[in-house]
C-alpha positions, 0 to 999 in steps of 0.5 A: 500500500502506497504511503500518503504524503503530507502536504509538507512532504509533497512540497519538499519532494517538489523542491528536491525534484526541481533542483535535481532537474536543474542539475540534470539539465546543466542549469545548476553547475557544480559549486553554484551557491544555492541562496535560500531567499532566491530559491524561495522566490524562484520556486514559490516555496516556504523557506523551511521547506527549502531548507529541508529539501537542501538537507535531503539533497545534502544527504544524497551528496548532490548538495554540500552545506558548508559552515558559514557559507550555506548550500552549494551544488556538490563538486564530485572528485574524480574518485567519486566519478569513478565510484559512481560509474562502478555503481551504475555498472552494478545496478543498471544490468540488475534493473535490466534483468527485471524487465520482461517482454510483457513489461516492454509492451505495457510501457510501449507508449512511454518508450516511444515517447522517450525515443521521439524526445531523444530524436528531437534533441539530437536534431536540435544539437542541443548538448545539454538537452541531449545528455538530459534526455539520454539520462531519462531513458535509464530512469525509464527502464528503472520505472519499467523494472518496477523496483522502487529501491533500485529506481531511487538509487539510480535517480541519485546516481544519475543526478550525480552523473550529471555533475560529473559530466559537467566537470570532467567531460572531455568529448561530446556525447556520441549521437549513436547512443539513441541507437544503443538505447533502441538495441537494449529495448529490442533485446528486452522485447525478445527476452534476451536478458543476457544481450540486454545486460551486455549492451547496457554494460558496453553503453556505460563503459562508453559513457565513462570513456568521454570523461577525464576521470582516470586515477592518477599514476601515484597518489602523491602525484596529483590532487585530482582525487581530493574532494574540492568545493568551488563556490560560485555566486 
């Protein structure tokens, strides 16, 4: 039985969603200061609700609350980035394994809409929207799988992946990812879980290859793996 949220809980959830979406769309960059008074105005929200939402995002490592400064969008280190992708490579094949051909058929309208959205942003060559829409495909698969725990974990990893992409992307995302998504769906429709998982792992490895997140040759030779906090106005 679904738990009924209070009005306060719904409002906090809305604020969390709006801030997370802004990060996913690269509208809020790592290190950006999140000033409560501005958020209250822009989101038409209560200050207490904004504070609660920021605290929740801090627990998810999406926001960092700095003493005597306030909240800023988190700046993941290269080590964080590698660990995020290791987690995705463990979780997303597990999500794929839960999807049956019957579920693909039942969600066919949503899948087709997602594919149309991906094609549209690719035709516009808007890199921010492309990354956002490609990420939405992964979350859609989690919804189709029907495991809310995995869906929530993946939603957090995708938000943190967006921060990683903004910081460490060294090449443009290849538009062929749209075709890779279709291949995964086709494999699931044919009940070929093994192929779908293999395609997902390959897809995630390719995504990671766009990032400059390699481990330094010697721990003492680089500060790249140290957590940093860039505070932007």
